[in-house]
PDB file of N, CA, C and O in Angstrom:
ATOM      1  N   MET A   1      11.847  36.630  -0.211  1.00  0.00           N
ATOM      2  CA  MET A   1      12.124  35.228  -0.282  1.00  0.00           C
ATOM      3  C   MET A   1      13.585  35.044  -0.674  1.00  0.00           C
ATOM      4  O   MET A   1      14.109  35.749  -1.537  1.00  0.00           O
ATOM      5  N   ARG A   2      14.228  34.082  -0.020  1.00  0.00           N
ATOM      6  CA  ARG A   2      15.632  33.810  -0.306  1.00  0.00           C
ATOM      7  C   ARG A   2      15.718  32.901  -1.517  1.00  0.00           C
ATOM      8  O   ARG A   2      15.028  31.885  -1.598  1.00  0.00           O
ATOM      9  N   ARG A   3      16.580  33.280  -2.467  1.00  0.00           N
ATOM     10  CA  ARG A   3      16.636  32.536  -3.712  1.00  0.00           C
ATOM     11  C   ARG A   3      17.985  31.898  -3.993  1.00  0.00           C
ATOM     12  O   ARG A   3      18.168  31.284  -5.044  1.00  0.00           O
ATOM     13  N   GLY A   4      18.915  32.028  -3.093  1.00  0.00           N
ATOM     14  CA  GLY A   4      20.248  31.505  -3.352  1.00  0.00           C
ATOM     15  C   GLY A   4      20.299  29.983  -3.299  1.00  0.00           C
ATOM     16  O   GLY A   4      19.338  29.316  -2.916  1.00  0.00           O
ATOM     17  N   GLN A   5      21.443  29.465  -3.694  1.00  0.00           N
ATOM     18  CA  GLN A   5      21.620  28.020  -3.703  1.00  0.00           C
ATOM     19  C   GLN A   5      21.553  27.445  -2.296  1.00  0.00           C
ATOM     20  O   GLN A   5      21.004  26.361  -2.096  1.00  0.00           O
ATOM     21  N   GLN A   6      22.103  28.155  -1.321  1.00  0.00           N
ATOM     22  CA  GLN A   6      22.080  27.680   0.064  1.00  0.00           C
ATOM     23  C   GLN A   6      20.652  27.624   0.592  1.00  0.00           C
ATOM     24  O   GLN A   6      20.272  26.664   1.263  1.00  0.00           O
ATOM     25  N   ALA A   7      19.864  28.647   0.291  1.00  0.00           N
ATOM     26  CA  ALA A   7      18.472  28.659   0.736  1.00  0.00           C
ATOM     27  C   ALA A   7      17.698  27.519   0.094  1.00  0.00           C
ATOM     28  O   ALA A   7      16.878  26.873   0.747  1.00  0.00           O
ATOM     29  N   ARG A   8      17.955  27.274  -1.175  1.00  0.00           N
ATOM     30  CA  ARG A   8      17.280  26.176  -1.880  1.00  0.00           C
ATOM     31  C   ARG A   8      17.659  24.833  -1.255  1.00  0.00           C
ATOM     32  O   ARG A   8      16.805  23.961  -1.089  1.00  0.00           O
ATOM     33  N   ALA A   9      18.918  24.668  -0.916  1.00  0.00           N
ATOM     34  CA  ALA A   9      19.375  23.430  -0.287  1.00  0.00           C
ATOM     35  C   ALA A   9      18.729  23.259   1.089  1.00  0.00           C
ATOM     36  O   ALA A   9      18.356  22.149   1.470  1.00  0.00           O
ATOM     37  N   ASP A  10      18.596  24.373   1.841  1.00  0.00           N
ATOM     38  CA  ASP A  10      17.945  24.319   3.151  1.00  0.00           C
ATOM     39  C   ASP A  10      16.488  23.901   3.021  1.00  0.00           C
ATOM     40  O   ASP A  10      15.998  23.078   3.794  1.00  0.00           O
ATOM     41  N   ARG A  11      15.794  24.477   2.032  1.00  0.00           N
ATOM     42  CA  ARG A  11      14.387  24.122   1.826  1.00  0.00           C
ATOM     43  C   ARG A  11      14.247  22.658   1.421  1.00  0.00           C
ATOM     44  O   ARG A  11      13.340  21.965   1.881  1.00  0.00           O
ATOM     45  N   ARG A  12      15.135  22.198   0.571  1.00  0.00           N
ATOM     46  CA  ARG A  12      15.107  20.794   0.134  1.00  0.00           C
ATOM     47  C   ARG A  12      15.328  19.858   1.318  1.00  0.00           C
ATOM     48  O   ARG A  12      14.660  18.831   1.440  1.00  0.00           O
ATOM     49  N   GLU A  13      16.276  20.220   2.196  1.00  0.00           N
ATOM     50  CA  GLU A  13      16.561  19.409   3.375  1.00  0.00           C
ATOM     51  C   GLU A  13      15.370  19.398   4.325  1.00  0.00           C
ATOM     52  O   GLU A  13      15.022  18.348   4.865  1.00  0.00           O
ATOM     53  N   ARG A  14      14.748  20.538   4.533  1.00  0.00           N
ATOM     54  CA  ARG A  14      13.582  20.637   5.417  1.00  0.00           C
ATOM     55  C   ARG A  14      12.405  19.822   4.854  1.00  0.00           C
ATOM     56  O   ARG A  14      11.679  19.166   5.600  1.00  0.00           O
ATOM     57  N   ALA A  15      12.234  19.878   3.534  1.00  0.00           N
ATOM     58  CA  ALA A  15      11.164  19.116   2.899  1.00  0.00           C
ATOM     59  C   ALA A  15      11.397  17.618   3.078  1.00  0.00           C
ATOM     60  O   ALA A  15      10.452  16.864   3.309  1.00  0.00           O
ATOM     61  N   LYS A  16      12.639  17.192   2.974  1.00  0.00           N
ATOM     62  CA  LYS A  16      12.954  15.775   3.172  1.00  0.00           C
ATOM     63  C   LYS A  16      12.665  15.356   4.608  1.00  0.00           C
ATOM     64  O   LYS A  16      12.125  14.274   4.841  1.00  0.00           O
ATOM     65  N   GLU A  17      13.021  16.203   5.575  1.00  0.00           N
ATOM     66  CA  GLU A  17      12.741  15.904   6.980  1.00  0.00           C
ATOM     67  C   GLU A  17      11.234  15.758   7.214  1.00  0.00           C
ATOM     68  O   GLU A  17      10.787  14.817   7.870  1.00  0.00           O
ATOM     69  N   LEU A  18      10.464  16.696   6.672  1.00  0.00           N
ATOM     70  CA  LEU A  18       9.009  16.639   6.832  1.00  0.00           C
ATOM     71  C   LEU A  18       8.437  15.382   6.181  1.00  0.00           C
ATOM     72  O   LEU A  18       7.543  14.740   6.732  1.00  0.00           O
ATOM     73  N   HIS A  19       8.951  15.043   5.018  1.00  0.00           N
ATOM     74  CA  HIS A  19       8.490  13.845   4.319  1.00  0.00           C
ATOM     75  C   HIS A  19       8.787  12.593   5.145  1.00  0.00           C
ATOM     76  O   HIS A  19       7.939  11.706   5.256  1.00  0.00           O
ATOM     77  N   ASP A  20       9.972  12.520   5.718  1.00  0.00           N
ATOM     78  CA  ASP A  20      10.345  11.371   6.540  1.00  0.00           C
ATOM     79  C   ASP A  20       9.477  11.276   7.793  1.00  0.00           C
ATOM     80  O   ASP A  20       9.062  10.186   8.187  1.00  0.00           O
ATOM     81  N   GLU A  21       9.206  12.426   8.419  1.00  0.00           N
ATOM     82  CA  GLU A  21       8.345  12.433   9.609  1.00  0.00           C
ATOM     83  C   GLU A  21       6.947  11.964   9.263  1.00  0.00           C
ATOM     84  O   GLU A  21       6.348  11.200  10.020  1.00  0.00           O
ATOM     85  N   ARG A  22       6.412  12.407   8.128  1.00  0.00           N
ATOM     86  CA  ARG A  22       5.075  11.995   7.712  1.00  0.00           C
ATOM     87  C   ARG A  22       5.033  10.495   7.429  1.00  0.00           C
ATOM     88  O   ARG A  22       4.035   9.832   7.710  1.00  0.00           O
ATOM     89  N   GLY A  23       6.106   9.974   6.880  1.00  0.00           N
ATOM     90  CA  GLY A  23       6.171   8.553   6.575  1.00  0.00           C
ATOM     91  C   GLY A  23       6.109   7.672   7.805  1.00  0.00           C
ATOM     92  O   GLY A  23       5.718   6.509   7.714  1.00  0.00           O
ATOM     93  N   LYS A  24       6.485   8.204   8.944  1.00  0.00           N
ATOM     94  CA  LYS A  24       6.462   7.438  10.191  1.00  0.00           C
ATOM     95  C   LYS A  24       5.081   7.412  10.839  1.00  0.00           C
ATOM     96  O   LYS A  24       4.822   6.580  11.708  1.00  0.00           O
ATOM     97  N   ARG A  25       4.194   8.314  10.423  1.00  0.00           N
ATOM     98  CA  ARG A  25       2.853   8.375  11.014  1.00  0.00           C
ATOM     99  C   ARG A  25       1.874   7.509  10.225  1.00  0.00           C
ATOM    100  O   ARG A  25       1.992   7.343   9.011  1.00  0.00           O
ATOM    101  N   THR A  26       0.902   6.962  10.962  1.00  0.00           N
ATOM    102  CA  THR A  26      -0.176   6.232  10.299  1.00  0.00           C
ATOM    103  C   THR A  26      -1.176   7.240   9.758  1.00  0.00           C
ATOM    104  O   THR A  26      -1.087   8.431  10.054  1.00  0.00           O
ATOM    105  N   HIS A  27      -2.135   6.758   8.962  1.00  0.00           N
ATOM    106  CA  HIS A  27      -3.147   7.652   8.412  1.00  0.00           C
ATOM    107  C   HIS A  27      -3.992   8.263   9.532  1.00  0.00           C
ATOM    108  O   HIS A  27      -4.331   9.446   9.481  1.00  0.00           O
ATOM    109  N   GLN A  28      -4.329   7.462  10.534  1.00  0.00           N
ATOM    110  CA  GLN A  28      -5.130   7.965  11.648  1.00  0.00           C
ATOM    111  C   GLN A  28      -4.365   9.012  12.435  1.00  0.00           C
ATOM    112  O   GLN A  28      -4.936  10.024  12.842  1.00  0.00           O
ATOM    113  N   GLU A  29      -3.092   8.781  12.649  1.00  0.00           N
ATOM    114  CA  GLU A  29      -2.267   9.764  13.362  1.00  0.00           C
ATOM    115  C   GLU A  29      -2.171  11.070  12.572  1.00  0.00           C
ATOM    116  O   GLU A  29      -2.135  12.149  13.164  1.00  0.00           O
ATOM    117  N   GLN A  30      -2.131  10.979  11.245  1.00  0.00           N
ATOM    118  CA  GLN A  30      -2.080  12.184  10.426  1.00  0.00           C
ATOM    119  C   GLN A  30      -3.379  12.978  10.546  1.00  0.00           C
ATOM    120  O   GLN A  30      -3.349  14.206  10.615  1.00  0.00           O
ATOM    121  N   ILE A  31      -4.510  12.289  10.572  1.00  0.00           N
ATOM    122  CA  ILE A  31      -5.796  12.989  10.753  1.00  0.00           C
ATOM    123  C   ILE A  31      -5.825  13.672  12.114  1.00  0.00           C
ATOM    124  O   ILE A  31      -6.268  14.814  12.228  1.00  0.00           O
ATOM    125  N   GLU A  32      -5.354  12.978  13.146  1.00  0.00           N
ATOM    126  CA  GLU A  32      -5.313  13.572  14.487  1.00  0.00           C
ATOM    127  C   GLU A  32      -4.399  14.795  14.516  1.00  0.00           C
ATOM    128  O   GLU A  32      -4.695  15.781  15.192  1.00  0.00           O
ATOM    129  N   ARG A  33      -3.299  14.730  13.788  1.00  0.00           N
ATOM    130  CA  ARG A  33      -2.379  15.870  13.731  1.00  0.00           C
ATOM    131  C   ARG A  33      -3.035  17.055  13.026  1.00  0.00           C
ATOM    132  O   ARG A  33      -2.883  18.197  13.460  1.00  0.00           O
ATOM    133  N   LEU A  34      -3.762  16.788  11.942  1.00  0.00           N
ATOM    134  CA  LEU A  34      -4.482  17.862  11.259  1.00  0.00           C
ATOM    135  C   LEU A  34      -5.518  18.488  12.187  1.00  0.00           C
ATOM    136  O   LEU A  34      -5.691  19.706  12.196  1.00  0.00           O
ATOM    137  N   ASP A  35      -6.210  17.650  12.973  1.00  0.00           N
ATOM    138  CA  ASP A  35      -7.190  18.166  13.926  1.00  0.00           C
ATOM    139  C   ASP A  35      -6.515  19.073  14.952  1.00  0.00           C
ATOM    140  O   ASP A  35      -7.052  20.118  15.321  1.00  0.00           O
ATOM    141  N   LYS A  36      -5.343  18.667  15.403  1.00  0.00           N
ATOM    142  CA  LYS A  36      -4.621  19.452  16.410  1.00  0.00           C
ATOM    143  C   LYS A  36      -4.158  20.788  15.839  1.00  0.00           C
ATOM    144  O   LYS A  36      -4.251  21.821  16.503  1.00  0.00           O
ATOM    145  N   ILE A  37      -3.660  20.763  14.608  1.00  0.00           N
ATOM    146  CA  ILE A  37      -3.111  21.974  14.007  1.00  0.00           C
ATOM    147  C   ILE A  37      -4.211  22.917  13.521  1.00  0.00           C
ATOM    148  O   ILE A  37      -4.185  24.111  13.819  1.00  0.00           O
ATOM    149  N   LEU A  38      -5.178  22.380  12.771  1.00  0.00           N
ATOM    150  CA  LEU A  38      -6.185  23.210  12.109  1.00  0.00           C
ATOM    151  C   LEU A  38      -7.510  23.285  12.848  1.00  0.00           C
ATOM    152  O   LEU A  38      -8.284  24.223  12.652  1.00  0.00           O
ATOM    153  N   GLY A  39      -7.771  22.309  13.691  1.00  0.00           N
ATOM    154  CA  GLY A  39      -9.064  22.218  14.353  1.00  0.00           C
ATOM    155  C   GLY A  39      -9.812  21.003  13.823  1.00  0.00           C
ATOM    156  O   GLY A  39      -9.563  20.546  12.707  1.00  0.00           O
ATOM    157  N   ALA A  40     -10.715  20.493  14.619  1.00  0.00           N
ATOM    158  CA  ALA A  40     -11.433  19.264  14.261  1.00  0.00           C
ATOM    159  C   ALA A  40     -12.282  19.472  13.017  1.00  0.00           C
ATOM    160  O   ALA A  40     -13.209  20.283  13.020  1.00  0.00           O
ATOM    161  N   GLY A  41     -11.968  18.747  11.961  1.00  0.00           N
ATOM    162  CA  GLY A  41     -12.750  18.796  10.736  1.00  0.00           C
ATOM    163  C   GLY A  41     -12.608  20.077   9.928  1.00  0.00           C
ATOM    164  O   GLY A  41     -13.367  20.287   8.981  1.00  0.00           O
ATOM    165  N   VAL A  42     -11.659  20.937  10.274  1.00  0.00           N
ATOM    166  CA  VAL A  42     -11.498  22.217   9.588  1.00  0.00           C
ATOM    167  C   VAL A  42     -10.280  22.136   8.672  1.00  0.00           C
ATOM    168  O   VAL A  42      -9.210  21.705   9.101  1.00  0.00           O
ATOM    169  N   GLY A  43     -10.436  22.543   7.429  1.00  0.00           N
ATOM    170  CA  GLY A  43      -9.327  22.601   6.496  1.00  0.00           C
ATOM    171  C   GLY A  43      -8.862  21.245   6.020  1.00  0.00           C
ATOM    172  O   GLY A  43      -9.265  20.215   6.560  1.00  0.00           O
ATOM    173  N   ALA A  44      -8.019  21.244   5.017  1.00  0.00           N
ATOM    174  CA  ALA A  44      -7.427  20.031   4.438  1.00  0.00           C
ATOM    175  C   ALA A  44      -8.498  19.002   4.106  1.00  0.00           C
ATOM    176  O   ALA A  44      -8.362  17.823   4.431  1.00  0.00           O
ATOM    177  N   VAL A  45      -9.559  19.456   3.460  1.00  0.00           N
ATOM    178  CA  VAL A  45     -10.714  18.605   3.186  1.00  0.00           C
ATOM    179  C   VAL A  45     -10.331  17.426   2.292  1.00  0.00           C
ATOM    180  O   VAL A  45     -10.699  16.285   2.572  1.00  0.00           O
ATOM    181  N   LYS A  46      -9.599  17.701   1.227  1.00  0.00           N
ATOM    182  CA  LYS A  46      -9.219  16.626   0.303  1.00  0.00           C
ATOM    183  C   LYS A  46      -8.266  15.636   0.963  1.00  0.00           C
ATOM    184  O   LYS A  46      -8.383  14.427   0.762  1.00  0.00           O
ATOM    185  N   GLU A  47      -7.328  16.147   1.745  1.00  0.00           N
ATOM    186  CA  GLU A  47      -6.380  15.277   2.448  1.00  0.00           C
ATOM    187  C   GLU A  47      -7.111  14.392   3.444  1.00  0.00           C
ATOM    188  O   GLU A  47      -6.823  13.199   3.546  1.00  0.00           O
ATOM    189  N   ARG A  48      -8.054  14.967   4.176  1.00  0.00           N
ATOM    190  CA  ARG A  48      -8.831  14.181   5.138  1.00  0.00           C
ATOM    191  C   ARG A  48      -9.650  13.104   4.433  1.00  0.00           C
ATOM    192  O   ARG A  48      -9.729  11.972   4.910  1.00  0.00           O
ATOM    193  N   ALA A  49     -10.255  13.449   3.310  1.00  0.00           N
ATOM    194  CA  ALA A  49     -11.054  12.479   2.561  1.00  0.00           C
ATOM    195  C   ALA A  49     -10.161  11.349   2.049  1.00  0.00           C
ATOM    196  O   ALA A  49     -10.542  10.180   2.104  1.00  0.00           O
ATOM    197  N   ARG A  50      -8.982  11.696   1.556  1.00  0.00           N
ATOM    198  CA  ARG A  50      -8.057  10.686   1.053  1.00  0.00           C
ATOM    199  C   ARG A  50      -7.614   9.750   2.171  1.00  0.00           C
ATOM    200  O   ARG A  50      -7.583   8.532   1.990  1.00  0.00           O
ATOM    201  N   LEU A  51      -7.270  10.322   3.336  1.00  0.00           N
ATOM    202  CA  LEU A  51      -6.824   9.506   4.462  1.00  0.00           C
ATOM    203  C   LEU A  51      -7.948   8.611   4.973  1.00  0.00           C
ATOM    204  O   LEU A  51      -7.715   7.449   5.305  1.00  0.00           O
ATOM    205  N   THR A  52      -9.160   9.145   5.037  1.00  0.00           N
ATOM    206  CA  THR A  52     -10.304   8.352   5.479  1.00  0.00           C
ATOM    207  C   THR A  52     -10.549   7.184   4.526  1.00  0.00           C
ATOM    208  O   THR A  52     -10.817   6.065   4.963  1.00  0.00           O
ATOM    209  N   ARG A  53     -10.455   7.450   3.217  1.00  0.00           N
ATOM    210  CA  ARG A  53     -10.650   6.387   2.230  1.00  0.00           C
ATOM    211  C   ARG A  53      -9.583   5.313   2.389  1.00  0.00           C
ATOM    212  O   ARG A  53      -9.891   4.124   2.309  1.00  0.00           O
ATOM    213  N   LEU A  54      -8.341   5.711   2.611  1.00  0.00           N
ATOM    214  CA  LEU A  54      -7.266   4.740   2.791  1.00  0.00           C
ATOM    215  C   LEU A  54      -7.468   3.898   4.043  1.00  0.00           C
ATOM    216  O   LEU A  54      -7.187   2.700   4.040  1.00  0.00           O
ATOM    217  N   ILE A  55      -7.951   4.516   5.105  1.00  0.00           N
ATOM    218  CA  ILE A  55      -8.219   3.785   6.345  1.00  0.00           C
ATOM    219  C   ILE A  55      -9.320   2.761   6.118  1.00  0.00           C
ATOM    220  O   ILE A  55      -9.204   1.617   6.559  1.00  0.00           O
ATOM    221  N   GLU A  56     -10.400   3.165   5.424  1.00  0.00           N
ATOM    222  CA  GLU A  56     -11.506   2.249   5.153  1.00  0.00           C
ATOM    223  C   GLU A  56     -11.063   1.094   4.266  1.00  0.00           C
ATOM    224  O   GLU A  56     -11.465  -0.048   4.490  1.00  0.00           O
ATOM    225  N   GLU A  57     -10.243   1.376   3.264  1.00  0.00           N
ATOM    226  CA  GLU A  57      -9.758   0.313   2.391  1.00  0.00           C
ATOM    227  C   GLU A  57      -8.900  -0.674   3.157  1.00  0.00           C
ATOM    228  O   GLU A  57      -8.979  -1.880   2.921  1.00  0.00           O
ATOM    229  N   ALA A  58      -8.087  -0.180   4.068  1.00  0.00           N
ATOM    230  CA  ALA A  58      -7.245  -1.067   4.864  1.00  0.00           C
ATOM    231  C   ALA A  58      -8.107  -1.930   5.793  1.00  0.00           C
ATOM    232  O   ALA A  58      -7.784  -3.089   6.052  1.00  0.00           O
ATOM    233  N   ALA A  59      -9.202  -1.354   6.289  1.00  0.00           N
ATOM    234  CA  ALA A  59     -10.084  -2.102   7.176  1.00  0.00           C
ATOM    235  C   ALA A  59     -10.816  -3.215   6.428  1.00  0.00           C
ATOM    236  O   ALA A  59     -11.104  -4.264   7.005  1.00  0.00           O
ATOM    237  N   GLN A  60     -11.114  -2.996   5.165  1.00  0.00           N
ATOM    238  CA  GLN A  60     -11.821  -3.994   4.381  1.00  0.00           C
ATOM    239  C   GLN A  60     -10.924  -5.178   4.030  1.00  0.00           C
ATOM    240  O   GLN A  60     -11.425  -6.240   3.659  1.00  0.00           O
ATOM    241  N   GLY A  61      -9.646  -5.016   4.137  1.00  0.00           N
ATOM    242  CA  GLY A  61      -8.735  -6.122   3.908  1.00  0.00           C
ATOM    243  C   GLY A  61      -8.210  -6.188   2.496  1.00  0.00           C
ATOM    244  O   GLY A  61      -8.333  -5.245   1.714  1.00  0.00           O
ATOM    245  N   SER A  62      -7.632  -7.308   2.194  1.00  0.00           N
ATOM    246  CA  SER A  62      -6.936  -7.463   0.921  1.00  0.00           C
ATOM    247  C   SER A  62      -7.865  -7.886  -0.214  1.00  0.00           C
ATOM    248  O   SER A  62      -7.424  -7.946  -1.361  1.00  0.00           O
ATOM    249  N   GLU A  63      -9.127  -8.180   0.063  1.00  0.00           N
ATOM    250  CA  GLU A  63     -10.017  -8.614  -1.014  1.00  0.00           C
ATOM    251  C   GLU A  63     -10.193  -7.526  -2.057  1.00  0.00           C
ATOM    252  O   GLU A  63     -10.330  -7.825  -3.244  1.00  0.00           O
ATOM    253  N   LYS A  64     -10.192  -6.284  -1.642  1.00  0.00           N
ATOM    254  CA  LYS A  64     -10.324  -5.191  -2.591  1.00  0.00           C
ATOM    255  C   LYS A  64      -9.062  -5.059  -3.433  1.00  0.00           C
ATOM    256  O   LYS A  64      -9.134  -4.717  -4.613  1.00  0.00           O
ATOM    257  N   GLN A  65      -7.916  -5.326  -2.834  1.00  0.00           N
ATOM    258  CA  GLN A  65      -6.666  -5.240  -3.569  1.00  0.00           C
ATOM    259  C   GLN A  65      -6.610  -6.305  -4.649  1.00  0.00           C
ATOM    260  O   GLN A  65      -6.075  -6.056  -5.729  1.00  0.00           O
ATOM    261  N   GLN A  66      -7.148  -7.481  -4.384  1.00  0.00           N
ATOM    262  CA  GLN A  66      -7.137  -8.539  -5.379  1.00  0.00           C
ATOM    263  C   GLN A  66      -8.013  -8.170  -6.567  1.00  0.00           C
ATOM    264  O   GLN A  66      -7.645  -8.451  -7.708  1.00  0.00           O
ATOM    265  N   LYS A  67      -9.138  -7.560  -6.332  1.00  0.00           N
ATOM    266  CA  LYS A  67     -10.034  -7.171  -7.398  1.00  0.00           C
ATOM    267  C   LYS A  67      -9.491  -5.988  -8.193  1.00  0.00           C
ATOM    268  O   LYS A  67      -9.875  -5.784  -9.344  1.00  0.00           O
ATOM    269  N   LYS A  68      -8.602  -5.210  -7.585  1.00  0.00           N
ATOM    270  CA  LYS A  68      -8.133  -3.976  -8.188  1.00  0.00           C
ATOM    271  C   LYS A  68      -6.907  -4.182  -9.082  1.00  0.00           C
ATOM    272  O   LYS A  68      -6.237  -3.215  -9.444  1.00  0.00           O
ATOM    273  N   SER A  69      -6.611  -5.433  -9.439  1.00  0.00           N
ATOM    274  CA  SER A  69      -5.422  -5.676 -10.243  1.00  0.00           C
ATOM    275  C   SER A  69      -5.565  -5.008 -11.609  1.00  0.00           C
ATOM    276  O   SER A  69      -6.664  -4.886 -12.150  1.00  0.00           O
ATOM    277  N   LYS A  70      -4.458  -4.592 -12.134  1.00  0.00           N
ATOM    278  CA  LYS A  70      -4.464  -3.874 -13.408  1.00  0.00           C
ATOM    279  C   LYS A  70      -4.549  -4.862 -14.559  1.00  0.00           C
ATOM    280  O   LYS A  70      -4.103  -6.004 -14.451  1.00  0.00           O
ATOM    281  N   ALA A  71      -5.114  -4.417 -15.632  1.00  0.00           N
ATOM    282  CA  ALA A  71      -5.215  -5.237 -16.826  1.00  0.00           C
ATOM    283  C   ALA A  71      -3.833  -5.372 -17.461  1.00  0.00           C
ATOM    284  O   ALA A  71      -3.060  -4.414 -17.467  1.00  0.00           O
ATOM    285  N   PRO A  72      -3.517  -6.546 -17.992  1.00  0.00           N
ATOM    286  CA  PRO A  72      -2.223  -6.712 -18.651  1.00  0.00           C
ATOM    287  C   PRO A  72      -2.110  -5.815 -19.880  1.00  0.00           C
ATOM    288  O   PRO A  72      -3.091  -5.607 -20.594  1.00  0.00           O
ATOM    289  N   LYS A  73      -0.925  -5.290 -20.122  1.00  0.00           N
ATOM    290  CA  LYS A  73      -0.756  -4.316 -21.196  1.00  0.00           C
ATOM    291  C   LYS A  73      -0.147  -4.914 -22.452  1.00  0.00           C
ATOM    292  O   LYS A  73      -0.525  -4.532 -23.559  1.00  0.00           O
ATOM    293  N   THR A  74       0.777  -5.830 -22.305  1.00  0.00           N
ATOM    294  CA  THR A  74       1.406  -6.386 -23.489  1.00  0.00           C
ATOM    295  C   THR A  74       0.647  -7.605 -23.986  1.00  0.00           C
ATOM    296  O   THR A  74      -0.126  -8.212 -23.245  1.00  0.00           O
ATOM    297  N   ARG A  75       0.867  -7.950 -25.223  1.00  0.00           N
ATOM    298  CA  ARG A  75       0.169  -9.088 -25.818  1.00  0.00           C
ATOM    299  C   ARG A  75       0.502 -10.376 -25.070  1.00  0.00           C
ATOM    300  O   ARG A  75      -0.384 -11.187 -24.803  1.00  0.00           O
ATOM    301  N   SER A  76       1.767 -10.563 -24.736  1.00  0.00           N
ATOM    302  CA  SER A  76       2.150 -11.792 -24.033  1.00  0.00           C
ATOM    303  C   SER A  76       1.518 -11.854 -22.649  1.00  0.00           C
ATOM    304  O   SER A  76       1.106 -12.923 -22.198  1.00  0.00           O
ATOM    305  N   ASP A  77       1.441 -10.707 -21.972  1.00  0.00           N
ATOM    306  CA  ASP A  77       0.795 -10.686 -20.657  1.00  0.00           C
ATOM    307  C   ASP A  77      -0.693 -10.995 -20.770  1.00  0.00           C
ATOM    308  O   ASP A  77      -1.251 -11.689 -19.920  1.00  0.00           O
ATOM    309  N   ARG A  78      -1.343 -10.479 -21.828  1.00  0.00           N
ATOM    310  CA  ARG A  78      -2.763 -10.774 -22.031  1.00  0.00           C
ATOM    311  C   ARG A  78      -2.973 -12.255 -22.290  1.00  0.00           C
ATOM    312  O   ARG A  78      -3.916 -12.852 -21.770  1.00  0.00           O
ATOM    313  N   ARG A  79      -2.105 -12.847 -23.086  1.00  0.00           N
ATOM    314  CA  ARG A  79      -2.210 -14.281 -23.373  1.00  0.00           C
ATOM    315  C   ARG A  79      -2.009 -15.112 -22.116  1.00  0.00           C
ATOM    316  O   ARG A  79      -2.736 -16.078 -21.883  1.00  0.00           O
ATOM    317  N   LYS A  80      -1.027 -14.740 -21.309  1.00  0.00           N
ATOM    318  CA  LYS A  80      -0.777 -15.455 -20.057  1.00  0.00           C
ATOM    319  C   LYS A  80      -1.961 -15.340 -19.120  1.00  0.00           C
ATOM    320  O   LYS A  80      -2.339 -16.316 -18.473  1.00  0.00           O
ATOM    321  N   ALA A  81      -2.557 -14.142 -19.040  1.00  0.00           N
ATOM    322  CA  ALA A  81      -3.716 -13.936 -18.169  1.00  0.00           C
ATOM    323  C   ALA A  81      -4.896 -14.772 -18.641  1.00  0.00           C
ATOM    324  O   ALA A  81      -5.609 -15.371 -17.836  1.00  0.00           O
ATOM    325  N   LYS A  82      -5.093 -14.806 -19.952  1.00  0.00           N
ATOM    326  CA  LYS A  82      -6.199 -15.594 -20.503  1.00  0.00           C
ATOM    327  C   LYS A  82      -5.982 -17.080 -20.223  1.00  0.00           C
ATOM    328  O   LYS A  82      -6.921 -17.776 -19.838  1.00  0.00           O
ATOM    329  N   ALA A  83      -4.769 -17.569 -20.409  1.00  0.00           N
ATOM    330  CA  ALA A  83      -4.466 -18.974 -20.149  1.00  0.00           C
ATOM    331  C   ALA A  83      -4.677 -19.307 -18.676  1.00  0.00           C
ATOM    332  O   ALA A  83      -5.188 -20.377 -18.344  1.00  0.00           O
ATOM    333  N   LYS A  84      -4.289 -18.401 -17.808  1.00  0.00           N
ATOM    334  CA  LYS A  84      -4.483 -18.616 -16.370  1.00  0.00           C
ATOM    335  C   LYS A  84      -5.959 -18.661 -16.031  1.00  0.00           C
ATOM    336  O   LYS A  84      -6.392 -19.491 -15.231  1.00  0.00           O
ATOM    337  N   LYS A  85      -6.739 -17.769 -16.637  1.00  0.00           N
ATOM    338  CA  LYS A  85      -8.177 -17.731 -16.381  1.00  0.00           C
ATOM    339  C   LYS A  85      -8.844 -19.033 -16.814  1.00  0.00           C
ATOM    340  O   LYS A  85      -9.670 -19.582 -16.085  1.00  0.00           O
ATOM    341  N   TYR A  86      -8.487 -19.526 -17.999  1.00  0.00           N
ATOM    342  CA  TYR A  86      -9.059 -20.777 -18.493  1.00  0.00           C
ATOM    343  C   TYR A  86      -8.631 -21.961 -17.641  1.00  0.00           C
ATOM    344  O   TYR A  86      -9.421 -22.878 -17.415  1.00  0.00           O
ATOM    345  N   ALA A  87      -7.394 -21.954 -17.165  1.00  0.00           N
ATOM    346  CA  ALA A  87      -6.909 -23.033 -16.297  1.00  0.00           C
ATOM    347  C   ALA A  87      -7.682 -23.052 -14.983  1.00  0.00           C
ATOM    348  O   ALA A  87      -8.012 -24.121 -14.470  1.00  0.00           O
ATOM    349  N   GLU A  88      -7.972 -21.867 -14.437  1.00  0.00           N
ATOM    350  CA  GLU A  88      -8.748 -21.801 -13.195  1.00  0.00           C
ATOM    351  C   GLU A  88     -10.166 -22.297 -13.421  1.00  0.00           C
ATOM    352  O   GLU A  88     -10.716 -22.988 -12.564  1.00  0.00           O
ATOM    353  N   ARG A  89     -10.772 -21.960 -14.557  1.00  0.00           N
ATOM    354  CA  ARG A  89     -12.113 -22.441 -14.861  1.00  0.00           C
ATOM    355  C   ARG A  89     -12.149 -23.954 -14.988  1.00  0.00           C
ATOM    356  O   ARG A  89     -13.068 -24.609 -14.497  1.00  0.00           O
ATOM    357  N   ALA A  90     -11.131 -24.506 -15.658  1.00  0.00           N
ATOM    358  CA  ALA A  90     -11.065 -25.949 -15.823  1.00  0.00           C
ATOM    359  C   ALA A  90     -10.886 -26.636 -14.483  1.00  0.00           C
ATOM    360  O   ALA A  90     -11.449 -27.706 -14.252  1.00  0.00           O
ATOM    361  N   LYS A  91     -10.120 -26.040 -13.611  1.00  0.00           N
ATOM    362  CA  LYS A  91      -9.892 -26.613 -12.284  1.00  0.00           C
ATOM    363  C   LYS A  91     -11.199 -26.588 -11.481  1.00  0.00           C
ATOM    364  O   LYS A  91     -11.481 -27.538 -10.751  1.00  0.00           O
ATOM    365  N   GLN A  92     -11.985 -25.543 -11.597  1.00  0.00           N
ATOM    366  CA  GLN A  92     -13.250 -25.431 -10.872  1.00  0.00           C
ATOM    367  C   GLN A  92     -14.284 -26.422 -11.386  1.00  0.00           C
ATOM    368  O   GLN A  92     -15.088 -26.933 -10.606  1.00  0.00           O
ATOM    369  N   GLU A  93     -14.277 -26.699 -12.687  1.00  0.00           N
ATOM    370  CA  GLU A  93     -15.231 -27.641 -13.261  1.00  0.00           C
ATOM    371  C   GLU A  93     -14.948 -29.059 -12.815  1.00  0.00           C
ATOM    372  O   GLU A  93     -15.871 -29.866 -12.708  1.00  0.00           O
ATOM    373  N   ASN A  94     -13.692 -29.380 -12.552  1.00  0.00           N
ATOM    374  CA  ASN A  94     -13.314 -30.749 -12.126  1.00  0.00           C
ATOM    375  C   ASN A  94     -13.514 -30.932 -10.682  1.00  0.00           C
ATOM    376  O   ASN A  94     -13.250 -32.012 -10.154  1.00  0.00           O
TER     377      ASN A  94
END
């Protein structure tokens, strides 16, 4: 294995190229590429499961994203969230 600075720079550059190429593909295209390289349903089990889950979540739409909001962490954020929740309840009652 080459360990010099030039070899490290080459590997870093190649990794960036691969990362950029992957960023241009959709999740479905990535699964198809894995099928082409490794065979249909063979290998990369966790990657395939992750991509399939992402595809299903995208198909379900943004309703899941709205429910998946993170809890506020700071005291002021918690107070603001609580005030917003109560305001929405009051609006629904009227």
